[in-house]
C-alpha positions as CSV (number, residue, x, y, z in Angstrom):
1,M,-212.8,119.2,-57.0
2,K,-214.1,116.4,-54.8
3,R,-212.0,113.2,-54.6
4,Y,-214.2,110.2,-55.0
5,I,-211.6,107.5,-54.6
6,K,-209.6,107.8,-51.4
7,K,-209.3,104.1,-50.4
8,I,-208.6,101.1,-52.6
9,L,-208.8,97.5,-51.6
10,C,-207.0,95.1,-53.9
11,P,-207.2,91.3,-53.0
12,V,-204.3,89.2,-54.3
13,D,-204.0,85.4,-54.4
14,G,-200.8,84.9,-56.3
15,S,-202.5,84.4,-59.6
16,E,-201.7,86.3,-62.9
17,P,-205.1,88.1,-62.9
18,S,-204.6,89.3,-59.3
19,K,-201.2,90.7,-60.3
20,K,-202.8,92.5,-63.1
21,A,-205.5,93.8,-60.9
22,L,-202.7,95.1,-58.5
23,E,-201.1,96.8,-61.4
24,M,-204.4,98.6,-62.2
25,A,-205.0,99.5,-58.6
26,I,-201.6,101.1,-58.4
27,V,-202.2,103.2,-61.5
28,I,-205.6,104.4,-60.0
29,A,-204.1,105.0,-56.6
30,K,-201.4,107.2,-58.0
31,S,-203.8,109.2,-60.3
32,A,-206.4,109.6,-57.5
33,V,-203.8,110.1,-54.7
34,A,-205.6,107.3,-52.9
35,S,-204.3,104.9,-50.4
36,L,-204.0,101.2,-51.4
37,T,-204.6,98.1,-49.2
38,V,-203.3,94.8,-50.4
39,L,-205.6,92.1,-49.0
40,E,-204.6,88.5,-48.8
41,V,-207.4,86.1,-47.7
42,I,-206.0,82.8,-46.9
43,E,-208.6,80.1,-47.6
44,E,-209.5,78.0,-44.5
45,F,-208.9,74.8,-46.3
46,G,-205.7,75.9,-48.0
47,P,-204.8,77.5,-51.3
48,L,-206.0,76.3,-54.6
49,P,-203.9,73.4,-56.0
50,G,-201.0,74.6,-58.2
51,Y,-200.2,77.8,-56.3
52,Y,-198.2,76.7,-53.3
53,G,-197.4,73.4,-51.6
54,E,-197.8,72.6,-48.0
55,A,-196.2,74.7,-45.4
56,P,-193.0,73.3,-43.8
57,A,-193.5,71.3,-40.7
58,G,-193.8,73.5,-37.7
59,A,-194.5,76.7,-39.8
60,D,-197.6,78.8,-39.3
61,R,-199.7,77.9,-42.5
62,V,-201.4,81.3,-42.9
63,K,-198.1,83.2,-42.4
64,W,-196.3,80.9,-44.8
65,I,-198.8,81.2,-47.6
66,S,-199.0,84.9,-47.1
67,E,-195.3,85.4,-47.4
68,Q,-195.3,83.3,-50.6
69,R,-198.0,85.5,-52.1
70,F,-196.5,88.7,-51.0
71,E,-193.1,88.0,-52.4
72,A,-194.6,88.2,-55.9
73,V,-196.2,91.6,-55.4
74,H,-194.0,93.5,-53.0
75,P,-191.5,94.8,-55.7
76,M,-194.4,96.4,-57.6
77,L,-195.6,98.3,-54.5
78,D,-192.1,99.7,-53.6
79,E,-191.4,100.8,-57.1
80,E,-194.5,102.9,-57.7
81,G,-194.4,105.3,-54.7
82,V,-198.1,104.8,-53.5
83,A,-199.3,104.8,-49.9
84,W,-200.0,101.2,-49.2
85,D,-200.6,98.8,-46.4
86,R,-201.3,95.0,-46.1
87,K,-203.9,92.9,-44.5
88,V,-203.9,89.2,-44.1
89,M,-207.1,87.4,-43.1
90,E,-208.3,83.8,-43.0
91,G,-211.7,82.8,-44.3
92,Y,-213.7,82.6,-47.5
93,P,-212.3,85.2,-49.9
94,A,-215.6,86.8,-51.3
95,D,-217.0,87.1,-47.8
96,M,-213.9,88.5,-46.3
97,I,-213.4,91.0,-49.3
98,C,-217.0,92.3,-49.0
99,R,-216.9,92.5,-45.3
100,I,-213.6,94.5,-45.1
101,A,-214.7,96.8,-48.0
102,G,-217.8,97.7,-46.2
103,D,-216.6,97.8,-42.6
104,E,-213.6,99.9,-43.4
105,N,-215.4,102.2,-45.9
106,Y,-213.3,101.5,-49.0
107,D,-214.3,103.4,-52.1
108,L,-213.2,100.8,-54.7
109,V,-212.3,97.2,-54.8
110,V,-210.0,96.2,-57.7
111,I,-210.0,92.5,-58.2
112,G,-208.7,90.1,-60.9
113,S,-210.9,87.8,-62.9
114,R,-209.8,84.2,-63.2
115,G,-211.5,83.8,-66.6
116,H,-213.4,80.6,-65.7
117,N,-215.7,79.2,-68.2
118,A,-219.4,78.7,-67.4
119,I,-219.0,75.2,-66.2
120,Q,-216.1,76.1,-63.8
121,R,-218.0,79.1,-62.5
122,F,-221.1,76.8,-61.8
123,L,-218.9,74.2,-60.1
124,I,-216.6,76.3,-58.0
125,G,-218.1,79.8,-58.3
126,S,-216.3,83.0,-58.9
127,V,-214.9,85.2,-56.2
128,S,-215.0,88.3,-58.4
129,D,-218.7,87.6,-59.4
130,R,-219.7,87.3,-55.7
131,V,-217.8,90.5,-54.8
132,V,-219.4,92.4,-57.6
133,H,-222.8,91.4,-56.5
134,H,-222.4,91.7,-52.7
135,S,-219.9,94.6,-52.2
136,T,-221.2,97.8,-50.7
137,C,-218.7,99.9,-52.9
138,S,-217.8,100.0,-56.5
139,V,-215.8,97.0,-57.9
140,L,-213.5,97.0,-60.9
141,V,-212.8,93.5,-62.3
142,V,-209.6,93.3,-64.3
143,K,-209.3,90.6,-66.9
């Protein structure tokens, strides 16, 4: 039998929807015997308000934010026994997710949905919506 899912990319941003997406990605990785990459894209202009404060003086902002995010998901990965790795990038999330998924030949992107209403999507956009429309591989949006 041919394995269709060998590499899974799961972007996380510290939100509850991204944690749910990671839980789903772990389940799929285990059942498909696939590798899982946890991707953190640190926005160039800082994280969304409410997630994290400013990095301490003298600290590397990207590394500090990444560590805050990773602390929330690291235990899930260690408990489940899946092959995983971690990438930390800086840039615009949707663009980086699509670029990495395509350049590194991922079979599936598992991403959380923030659940924005129509007005919020119009004003600030939706990362998951952009990824669905621009990714070169399959995308699973977890609500």
